[in-house]
VEXBA-634361 format. One record per residue (C-alpha): residue in three letters; x, y, z. Coordinates in Angstrom, 1 decimal, decimal comma. Example, Ala and Ser with C-alpha at 12.3 -4.5 7.8 and 13.67 -1.06 7.14 Angstrom:
BEGIN
{residu:ALA; px:12,3; py:-4,5; pz:7,8} $
{residu:SER; px:13,7; py:-1,1; pz:7,1} $
//
This chain:
BEGIN
{residu:MET; px:-20,1; py:9,3; pz:4,1} $
{residu:THR; px:-20,2; py:5,4; pz:4,6} $
{residu:ALA; px:-23,3; py:3,7; pz:4,1} $
{residu:PRO; px:-24,7; py:2,8; pz:7,5} $
{residu:CYS; px:-24,7; py:-1,0; pz:6,7} $
{residu:ILE; px:-21,1; py:-1,2; pz:6,7} $
{residu:PRO; px:-19,3; py:-1,4; pz:9,9} $
{residu:ARG; px:-16,4; py:0,8; pz:9,5} $
{residu:LEU; px:-13,9; py:1,9; pz:12,8} $
{residu:ASN; px:-12,1; py:5,5; pz:13,1} $
{residu:LEU; px:-8,4; py:4,4; pz:13,0} $
{residu:ALA; px:-6,7; py:6,7; pz:10,7} $
{residu:HIS; px:-6,2; py:10,7; pz:10,5} $
{residu:LEU; px:-8,8; py:11,2; pz:7,6} $
{residu:PRO; px:-8,6; py:13,3; pz:5,2} $
{residu:THR; px:-5,0; py:13,0; pz:4,4} $
{residu:PRO; px:-3,9; py:16,4; pz:2,9} $
{residu:ILE; px:-2,9; py:16,8; pz:-1,0} $
{residu:GLU; px:0,2; py:18,7; pz:-1,6} $
{residu:PRO; px:1,6; py:20,0; pz:-4,8} $
{residu:LEU; px:5,2; py:18,9; pz:-6,0} $
{residu:PRO; px:6,2; py:22,4; pz:-7,4} $
{residu:ARG; px:10,1; py:21,7; pz:-7,2} $
{residu:LEU; px:10,0; py:18,1; pz:-8,9} $
{residu:SER; px:7,5; py:19,3; pz:-11,5} $
{residu:ASP; px:9,9; py:21,9; pz:-12,4} $
{residu:LEU; px:13,1; py:19,7; pz:-12,5} $
{residu:LEU; px:11,3; py:17,0; pz:-14,7} $
{residu:GLY; px:9,6; py:19,6; pz:-17,0} $
{residu:GLY; px:6,5; py:18,3; pz:-18,0} $
{residu:PRO; px:3,1; py:17,6; pz:-16,0} $
{residu:ARG; px:2,3; py:19,2; pz:-12,5} $
{residu:LEU; px:2,5; py:16,7; pz:-10,4} $
{residu:PHE; px:0,5; py:16,5; pz:-6,4} $
{residu:ILE; px:0,6; py:13,7; pz:-4,0} $
{residu:LYS; px:-1,9; py:12,4; pz:-1,7} $
{residu:ARG; px:-0,2; py:11,9; pz:1,4} $
{residu:ASP; px:-1,4; py:8,4; pz:2,8} $
{residu:ASP; px:1,7; py:7,8; pz:4,5} $
{residu:GLN; px:0,1; py:9,8; pz:7,2} $
{residu:THR; px:-2,8; py:8,1; pz:8,1} $
{residu:GLY; px:-1,2; py:8,3; pz:11,7} $
{residu:LEU; px:-1,7; py:4,4; pz:12,7} $
{residu:ALA; px:2,1; py:3,1; pz:13,9} $
{residu:LEU; px:3,8; py:5,6; pz:11,2} $
{residu:GLY; px:0,7; py:5,3; pz:8,8} $
{residu:GLY; px:0,2; py:3,9; pz:5,3} $
{residu:ASN; px:-2,6; py:2,9; pz:3,0} $
{residu:LYS; px:-3,4; py:-0,3; pz:4,8} $
{residu:THR; px:-5,4; py:1,7; pz:7,5} $
{residu:ARG; px:-7,7; py:2,6; pz:5,4} $
{residu:LYS; px:-8,5; py:-1,3; pz:4,5} $
{residu:LEU; px:-8,0; py:-2,3; pz:8,6} $
{residu:GLU; px:-10,8; py:0,3; pz:9,3} $
{residu:PHE; px:-13,6; py:-2,0; pz:7,5} $
{residu:LEU; px:-11,6; py:-5,6; pz:8,0} $
{residu:VAL; px:-11,3; py:-5,2; pz:11,9} $
{residu:ALA; px:-14,8; py:-3,8; pz:11,9} $
{residu:GLU; px:-15,6; py:-6,9; pz:10,1} $
{residu:ALA; px:-13,6; py:-8,9; pz:12,9} $
{residu:GLN; px:-15,4; py:-7,2; pz:15,9} $
{residu:ALA; px:-18,8; py:-8,1; pz:14,3} $
{residu:GLN; px:-17,7; py:-11,7; pz:14,2} $
{residu:ARG; px:-16,6; py:-11,7; pz:17,8} $
{residu:ALA; px:-12,8; py:-12,3; pz:16,6} $
{residu:ARG; px:-10,2; py:-11,5; pz:19,2} $
{residu:THR; px:-7,1; py:-12,3; pz:17,4} $
{residu:LEU; px:-6,1; py:-10,8; pz:14,0} $
{residu:VAL; px:-4,0; py:-13,2; pz:11,7} $
{residu:THR; px:-2,3; py:-12,2; pz:8,4} $
{residu:ALA; px:0,7; py:-12,8; pz:6,3} $
{residu:GLY; px:3,6; py:-11,0; pz:4,9} $
{residu:ALA; px:7,3; py:-10,6; pz:4,2} $
{residu:TRP; px:9,5; py:-9,7; pz:7,1} $
{residu:GLN; px:9,3; py:-6,0; pz:6,3} $
{residu:SER; px:5,6; py:-5,9; pz:5,4} $
{residu:ASN; px:3,9; py:-2,7; pz:5,9} $
{residu:HIS; px:0,2; py:-4,3; pz:6,4} $
{residu:CYS; px:1,9; py:-6,7; pz:8,9} $
{residu:ARG; px:2,9; py:-3,8; pz:11,2} $
{residu:GLN; px:-0,5; py:-1,9; pz:10,4} $
{residu:THR; px:-2,4; py:-5,0; pz:11,2} $
{residu:ALA; px:-0,3; py:-5,4; pz:14,6} $
{residu:ALA; px:-1,2; py:-1,7; pz:15,3} $
{residu:ALA; px:-4,6; py:-2,2; pz:14,8} $
{residu:ALA; px:-5,1; py:-5,0; pz:16,9} $
{residu:ALA; px:-3,3; py:-3,4; pz:19,5} $
{residu:ARG; px:-5,7; py:-0,2; pz:19,3} $
{residu:CYS; px:-8,5; py:-2,4; pz:19,3} $
{residu:GLY; px:-7,5; py:-4,7; pz:22,3} $
{residu:MET; px:-6,9; py:-7,8; pz:20,4} $
{residu:ASP; px:-4,2; py:-10,1; pz:20,0} $
{residu:CYS; px:-2,3; py:-10,6; pz:16,5} $
{residu:ILE; px:-0,2; py:-13,1; pz:15,1} $
{residu:LEU; px:2,2; py:-12,9; pz:11,9} $
{residu:VAL; px:3,1; py:-15,2; pz:9,4} $
{residu:LEU; px:6,4; py:-13,8; pz:7,8} $
{residu:THR; px:8,0; py:-15,2; pz:4,9} $
{residu:GLY; px:11,8; py:-15,1; pz:3,3} $
{residu:ASP; px:15,1; py:-15,0; pz:5,1} $
{residu:ARG; px:14,8; py:-14,6; pz:8,4} $
{residu:PRO; px:16,7; py:-10,8; pz:9,3} $
{residu:ALA; px:19,7; py:-10,9; pz:11,5} $
{residu:GLU; px:18,4; py:-8,1; pz:13,4} $
{residu:ALA; px:14,8; py:-6,5; pz:14,1} $
{residu:THR; px:14,8; py:-3,3; pz:12,2} $
{residu:GLY; px:12,4; py:-1,4; pz:10,4} $
{residu:ASN; px:8,6; py:-2,6; pz:10,2} $
{residu:LEU; px:9,6; py:-5,9; pz:12,2} $
{residu:LEU; px:11,2; py:-3,8; pz:15,1} $
{residu:LEU; px:7,6; py:-2,3; pz:15,0} $
{residu:ASP; px:5,8; py:-5,7; pz:14,9} $
{residu:HIS; px:7,6; py:-6,7; pz:18,0} $
{residu:LEU; px:7,2; py:-3,5; pz:19,9} $
{residu:LEU; px:3,5; py:-4,0; pz:19,0} $
{residu:GLY; px:3,2; py:-7,0; pz:20,9} $
{residu:ALA; px:2,4; py:-9,2; pz:17,4} $
{residu:ARG; px:3,6; py:-12,9; pz:17,8} $
{residu:ILE; px:5,7; py:-13,9; pz:14,7} $
{residu:VAL; px:5,3; py:-17,4; pz:12,9} $
{residu:ALA; px:8,2; py:-17,7; pz:10,3} $
{residu:THR; px:9,2; py:-19,6; pz:7,2} $
{residu:PRO; px:11,5; py:-19,2; pz:4,9} $
{residu:ASP; px:9,5; py:-20,6; pz:2,0} $
{residu:ARG; px:7,0; py:-18,4; pz:0,6} $
{residu:GLY; px:5,7; py:-21,0; pz:-1,4} $
{residu:ASP; px:4,4; py:-22,6; pz:2,1} $
{residu:ARG; px:3,1; py:-19,5; pz:3,4} $
{residu:ASP; px:-1,0; py:-20,4; pz:2,6} $
{residu:ARG; px:-0,2; py:-23,7; pz:4,4} $
{residu:LEU; px:1,4; py:-22,1; pz:7,2} $
{residu:LEU; px:-1,2; py:-19,3; pz:7,5} $
{residu:ALA; px:-4,3; py:-21,6; pz:7,4} $
{residu:GLU; px:-2,6; py:-23,8; pz:9,9} $
{residu:THR; px:-1,9; py:-20,9; pz:12,2} $
{residu:VAL; px:-5,6; py:-19,9; pz:12,0} $
{residu:GLU; px:-6,6; py:-23,8; pz:12,9} $
{residu:THR; px:-4,2; py:-23,4; pz:16,1} $
{residu:ALA; px:-5,6; py:-20,2; pz:17,3} $
{residu:ALA; px:-9,1; py:-21,6; pz:16,7} $
{residu:ALA; px:-8,2; py:-24,7; pz:18,0} $
{residu:GLN; px:-6,8; py:-22,7; pz:21,3} $
{residu:GLY; px:-10,0; py:-20,5; pz:21,9} $
{residu:ARG; px:-8,3; py:-17,4; pz:20,4} $
{residu:ALA; px:-11,4; py:-16,6; pz:18,0} $
{residu:PRO; px:-8,9; py:-15,8; pz:15,1} $
{residu:TYR; px:-9,9; py:-13,6; pz:12,2} $
{residu:LEU; px:-7,8; py:-13,8; pz:8,6} $
{residu:VAL; px:-7,0; py:-10,5; pz:7,4} $
{residu:PRO; px:-5,9; py:-11,4; pz:3,8} $
{residu:TYR; px:-2,7; py:-10,7; pz:2,2} $
{residu:GLY; px:-2,3; py:-7,1; pz:1,7} $
{residu:GLY; px:-5,6; py:-6,6; pz:2,9} $
{residu:SER; px:-7,0; py:-6,9; pz:-0,5} $
{residu:ASN; px:-10,8; py:-8,4; pz:-0,4} $
{residu:PRO; px:-14,0; py:-7,0; pz:-1,2} $
{residu:THR; px:-14,1; py:-6,0; pz:2,5} $
{residu:GLY; px:-10,7; py:-4,3; pz:2,4} $
{residu:ALA; px:-11,2; py:-2,5; pz:-1,1} $
{residu:LEU; px:-13,9; py:-0,6; pz:0,4} $
{residu:GLY; px:-11,3; py:1,7; pz:2,1} $
{residu:TYR; px:-10,5; py:2,8; pz:-1,2} $
{residu:ALA; px:-13,7; py:3,2; pz:-2,8} $
{residu:PHE; px:-14,3; py:6,0; pz:0,1} $
{residu:ALA; px:-10,5; py:7,0; pz:-0,3} $
{residu:MET; px:-12,0; py:8,3; pz:-4,1} $
{residu:GLN; px:-14,8; py:9,9; pz:-2,4} $
{residu:GLU; px:-12,6; py:12,0; pz:-0,3} $
{residu:VAL; px:-9,9; py:12,8; pz:-2,5} $
{residu:LEU; px:-12,6; py:14,3; pz:-5,1} $
{residu:ALA; px:-14,3; py:16,1; pz:-2,0} $
{residu:GLN; px:-11,0; py:17,6; pz:-1,1} $
{residu:GLY; px:-11,5; py:19,3; pz:-4,8} $
{residu:SER; px:-8,7; py:17,5; pz:-6,4} $
{residu:ASP; px:-8,7; py:18,5; pz:-10,4} $
{residu:VAL; px:-6,4; py:16,1; pz:-11,9} $
{residu:ASP; px:-6,2; py:13,9; pz:-15,1} $
{residu:TRP; px:-4,3; py:11,1; pz:-13,6} $
{residu:MET; px:-4,0; py:9,2; pz:-10,8} $
{residu:ALA; px:-0,8; py:6,7; pz:-10,1} $
{residu:PHE; px:0,1; py:4,5; pz:-7,7} $
{residu:ALA; px:1,8; py:1,3; pz:-6,5} $
{residu:THR; px:-0,3; py:-2,1; pz:-7,0} $
{residu:SER; px:0,4; py:-5,4; pz:-6,0} $
{residu:SER; px:-2,3; py:-7,5; pz:-3,8} $
{residu:GLY; px:-4,8; py:-5,4; pz:-5,8} $
{residu:GLY; px:-7,1; py:-4,0; pz:-3,0} $
{residu:THR; px:-6,0; py:-0,5; pz:-3,2} $
{residu:GLN; px:-6,3; py:-0,1; pz:-6,7} $
{residu:ALA; px:-9,8; py:-2,2; pz:-6,4} $
{residu:GLY; px:-11,3; py:0,2; pz:-4,3} $
{residu:LEU; px:-10,0; py:3,1; pz:-6,4} $
{residu:VAL; px:-11,6; py:1,7; pz:-9,5} $
{residu:LEU; px:-14,7; py:0,8; pz:-7,7} $
{residu:GLY; px:-14,9; py:4,7; pz:-6,1} $
{residu:GLN; px:-14,2; py:6,1; pz:-9,6} $
{residu:ARG; px:-17,4; py:4,6; pz:-11,2} $
{residu:VAL; px:-19,7; py:5,4; pz:-8,0} $
{residu:PHE; px:-18,2; py:8,6; pz:-7,1} $
{residu:GLY; px:-17,7; py:9,9; pz:-10,8} $
{residu:TYR; px:-14,0; py:10,5; pz:-11,0} $
{residu:GLY; px:-13,4; py:11,3; pz:-14,7} $
{residu:GLY; px:-9,4; py:11,1; pz:-15,1} $
{residu:THR; px:-7,6; py:8,0; pz:-15,5} $
{residu:LEU; px:-6,1; py:5,3; pz:-12,7} $
{residu:LEU; px:-2,6; py:4,2; pz:-13,6} $
{residu:GLY; px:-1,1; py:1,3; pz:-11,3} $
{residu:VAL; px:2,2; py:0,9; pz:-11,5} $
{residu:SER; px:2,9; py:-3,2; pz:-10,7} $
{residu:ILE; px:5,5; py:-3,9; pz:-8,0} $
{residu:ASP; px:5,6; py:-7,5; pz:-8,8} $
{residu:GLU; px:2,7; py:-9,3; pz:-11,1} $
{residu:PRO; px:2,3; py:-9,1; pz:-14,6} $
{residu:ALA; px:-0,3; py:-6,9; pz:-16,1} $
{residu:SER; px:-2,4; py:-9,5; pz:-17,5} $
{residu:ALA; px:-2,9; py:-11,2; pz:-14,4} $
{residu:LEU; px:-3,3; py:-8,2; pz:-12,2} $
{residu:THR; px:-5,8; py:-6,5; pz:-14,3} $
{residu:SER; px:-8,2; py:-9,6; pz:-14,3} $
{residu:HIS; px:-7,9; py:-10,0; pz:-10,2} $
{residu:VAL; px:-8,6; py:-6,3; pz:-9,7} $
{residu:ALA; px:-11,5; py:-6,5; pz:-12,0} $
{residu:ALA; px:-12,8; py:-9,2; pz:-10,1} $
{residu:LEU; px:-12,3; py:-7,4; pz:-6,5} $
{residu:ALA; px:-13,7; py:-4,3; pz:-7,6} $
{residu:SER; px:-16,8; py:-6,1; pz:-9,1} $
{residu:ASP; px:-17,1; py:-8,4; pz:-5,6} $
{residu:ALA; px:-16,9; py:-5,2; pz:-3,3} $
{residu:SER; px:-19,3; py:-3,2; pz:-5,2} $
{residu:GLY; px:-22,1; py:-5,1; pz:-3,9} $
{residu:ALA; px:-21,6; py:-3,4; pz:-0,7} $
{residu:LEU; px:-22,3; py:0,0; pz:-2,1} $
{residu:GLY; px:-25,6; py:-0,7; pz:-4,4} $
{residu:PRO; px:-26,3; py:-3,2; pz:-7,4} $
{residu:ARG; px:-23,0; py:-5,5; pz:-8,4} $
{residu:ILE; px:-21,1; py:-3,5; pz:-11,0} $
{residu:ALA; px:-19,3; py:-5,8; pz:-13,6} $
{residu:PHE; px:-15,8; py:-4,6; pz:-14,4} $
{residu:ASP; px:-13,4; py:-6,3; pz:-16,5} $
{residu:ALA; px:-9,8; py:-6,0; pz:-17,4} $
{residu:ALA; px:-10,3; py:-3,4; pz:-19,7} $
{residu:ASP; px:-11,2; py:-1,2; pz:-17,0} $
{residu:VAL; px:-8,2; py:-1,5; pz:-15,3} $
{residu:HIS; px:-4,7; py:0,1; pz:-16,1} $
{residu:VAL; px:-1,6; py:-1,6; pz:-15,2} $
{residu:ASP; px:1,8; py:-0,9; pz:-16,4} $
{residu:ASP; px:4,1; py:-3,7; pz:-15,3} $
{residu:ARG; px:7,7; py:-2,9; pz:-17,0} $
{residu:TYR; px:9,2; py:-1,7; pz:-13,5} $
{residu:CYS; px:8,6; py:-5,0; pz:-11,7} $
{residu:GLY; px:11,1; py:-7,3; pz:-13,6} $
{residu:ALA; px:13,6; py:-7,0; pz:-10,8} $
{residu:GLY; px:11,2; py:-8,8; pz:-8,4} $
{residu:TYR; px:9,7; py:-8,5; pz:-5,5} $
{residu:GLY; px:11,6; py:-5,9; pz:-2,7} $
{residu:VAL; px:14,7; py:-5,7; pz:-4,9} $
{residu:LEU; px:16,3; py:-2,3; pz:-5,0} $
{residu:THR; px:17,6; py:-1,2; pz:-8,1} $
{residu:ASP; px:18,4; py:2,3; pz:-9,6} $
{residu:LEU; px:15,1; py:3,1; pz:-10,7} $
{residu:GLU; px:13,7; py:2,9; pz:-6,8} $
{residu:ARG; px:17,6; py:4,8; pz:-5,7} $
{residu:GLU; px:16,6; py:7,9; pz:-7,9} $
{residu:ALA; px:13,5; py:7,9; pz:-6,9} $
{residu:ILE; px:13,6; py:8,1; pz:-3,4} $
{residu:GLY; px:16,6; py:10,4; pz:-3,8} $
{residu:ILE; px:14,7; py:12,8; pz:-6,1} $
{residu:PHE; px:11,5; py:13,1; pz:-3,9} $
{residu:ALA; px:13,6; py:13,5; pz:-0,7} $
{residu:ARG; px:16,2; py:16,2; pz:-2,4} $
{residu:THR; px:13,2; py:18,4; pz:-3,9} $
{residu:GLU; px:10,4; py:18,1; pz:-1,7} $
{residu:GLY; px:11,5; py:16,7; pz:1,3} $
{residu:ILE; px:9,4; py:13,7; pz:1,1} $
{residu:LEU; px:10,5; py:10,2; pz:2,0} $
{residu:LEU; px:9,3; py:7,1; pz:-0,1} $
{residu:ASP; px:9,7; py:3,2; pz:0,7} $
{residu:PRO; px:12,2; py:1,0; pz:-1,2} $
{residu:VAL; px:9,6; py:-1,5; pz:-2,1} $
{residu:TYR; px:6,7; py:0,2; pz:-3,0} $
{residu:THR; px:6,3; py:4,0; pz:-3,6} $
{residu:GLY; px:10,2; py:4,1; pz:-4,5} $
{residu:ARG; px:9,2; py:1,5; pz:-7,5} $
{residu:ALA; px:5,9; py:3,1; pz:-8,5} $
{residu:ALA; px:7,3; py:6,6; pz:-8,4} $
{residu:GLY; px:10,4; py:5,7; pz:-10,1} $
{residu:GLY; px:8,0; py:4,1; pz:-13,1} $
{residu:LEU; px:6,2; py:7,7; pz:-13,1} $
{residu:LEU; px:9,3; py:9,7; pz:-13,5} $
{residu:ASP; px:10,6; py:7,4; pz:-16,4} $
{residu:LEU; px:6,9; py:7,8; pz:-17,9} $
{residu:ILE; px:7,0; py:11,4; pz:-17,6} $
{residu:ARG; px:10,6; py:11,8; pz:-19,1} $
{residu:ARG; px:8,9; py:9,5; pz:-22,2} $
{residu:ASP; px:6,4; py:11,8; pz:-22,6} $
{residu:PHE; px:3,8; py:9,3; pz:-21,8} $
{residu:PHE; px:1,7; py:11,9; pz:-20,5} $
{residu:PRO; px:0,3; py:15,4; pz:-22,0} $
{residu:SER; px:2,9; py:18,1; pz:-21,2} $
{residu:ASP; px:-0,3; py:19,9; pz:-19,4} $
{residu:ALA; px:-1,5; py:17,2; pz:-17,5} $
{residu:ARG; px:-1,9; py:17,2; pz:-13,7} $
{residu:ILE; px:-1,1; py:13,9; pz:-12,2} $
{residu:LEU; px:-1,7; py:12,9; pz:-8,5} $
{residu:PHE; px:0,9; py:10,7; pz:-6,9} $
{residu:TRP; px:-0,7; py:8,5; pz:-4,0} $
{residu:HIS; px:2,0; py:7,7; pz:-1,5} $
{residu:THR; px:0,9; py:4,3; pz:0,3} $
{residu:GLY; px:3,6; py:4,6; pz:3,3} $
{residu:GLY; px:6,3; py:2,4; pz:3,9} $
{residu:GLN; px:9,1; py:4,5; pz:5,2} $
{residu:PRO; px:10,1; py:2,3; pz:8,4} $
{residu:ALA; px:11,8; py:0,0; pz:5,3} $
{residu:LEU; px:14,2; py:2,5; pz:4,7} $
{residu:PHE; px:16,1; py:1,5; pz:8,0} $
{residu:ALA; px:16,0; py:-2,0; pz:7,7} $
{residu:GLU; px:18,6; py:-4,1; pz:6,0} $
{residu:PRO; px:19,5; py:-4,5; pz:3,1} $
{residu:TYR; px:17,5; py:-1,2; pz:2,1} $
{residu:ARG; px:19,7; py:1,0; pz:4,8} $
{residu:SER; px:23,2; py:-0,1; pz:3,4} $
{residu:ALA; px:22,0; py:0,1; pz:-0,2} $
{residu:LEU; px:20,7; py:3,7; pz:-0,1} $
{residu:ILE; px:23,4; py:5,2; pz:1,8} $
{residu:GLU; px:26,8; py:3,6; pz:1,1} $
{residu:PRO; px:27,0; py:5,1; pz:-2,5} $
{residu:ARG; px:26,3; py:8,7; pz:-1,2} $
{residu:ILE; px:28,7; py:8,2; pz:1,5} $
{residu:ALA; px:31,5; py:7,1; pz:-0,8} $
{residu:HIS; px:31,5; py:10,3; pz:-2,9} $
{residu:GLU; px:30,8; py:13,0; pz:0,2} $
{residu:SER; px:33,5; py:15,5; pz:0,6} $
{residu:TRP; px:33,6; py:16,8; pz:3,8} $
{residu:ALA; px:34,7; py:20,9; pz:4,4} $
{residu:GLY; px:37,3; py:20,7; pz:7,6} $
//
């Protein structure tokens, strides 16, 4: 149960289910695999950011904010869920989106529009922080009472969502040796690291980096978990050695679809009927499959993969074409 001093909204469908992956486990011939379905948190097609937003939007409301402002890429799952949380709570939303503007609004961007978000765009990711600060200042000057939701929802407040997610998964009786997941802005992993210590998970947490070197990410996650810990009791001083990150799969860059992601998306779909996204869970699952094939885990290990959502990006360019065209080219149709 959340400590009464921590404001929290009820935005997510919780607890999300844990499902075995028997056909995938048999195919790989190694550890037994399970999946935590945080793609089913429910808010505008779900995803991991909804857990963070339960705490972030509660904090915004406590500060009497009326507008949520955040930033991300054009196909940002975080931005889509922030826009949905704003709509659900009767607030406005401004999204600062970076990168090359897509030719049409598909995937997450389509949902951003449907949810009523105002879009501010810049092609230069290096200009994001300046434009984001300027957008917040302008909104404040206009009397719109903005609240800045950090990139990825990853600050000490947002990290609490995954500290309590750890409590949830342990209450479900999950007896696994490893938990694997995508890690990027660090909030999900920081929350799990904090929850592991507070609620007593005895296994190993393994973050598969999407875009950051392990040296930077482990230090960042440790600092974030330390800062978040004060909300749950005496401050805990985590260090980089408490954080496990594998960065061998992020060399292609953020959002770049490679054979690693294509294979993982296809295998999960065809063995278990589960759809992964092309940016986060596709890359993390691809890394997990490779580690299993390399005998990184003991053969009798039990591994829980956290599905953090993001499937709307499957329907957006360039991912849509990259995923389907190779299969169409090799299909043979019976007349």
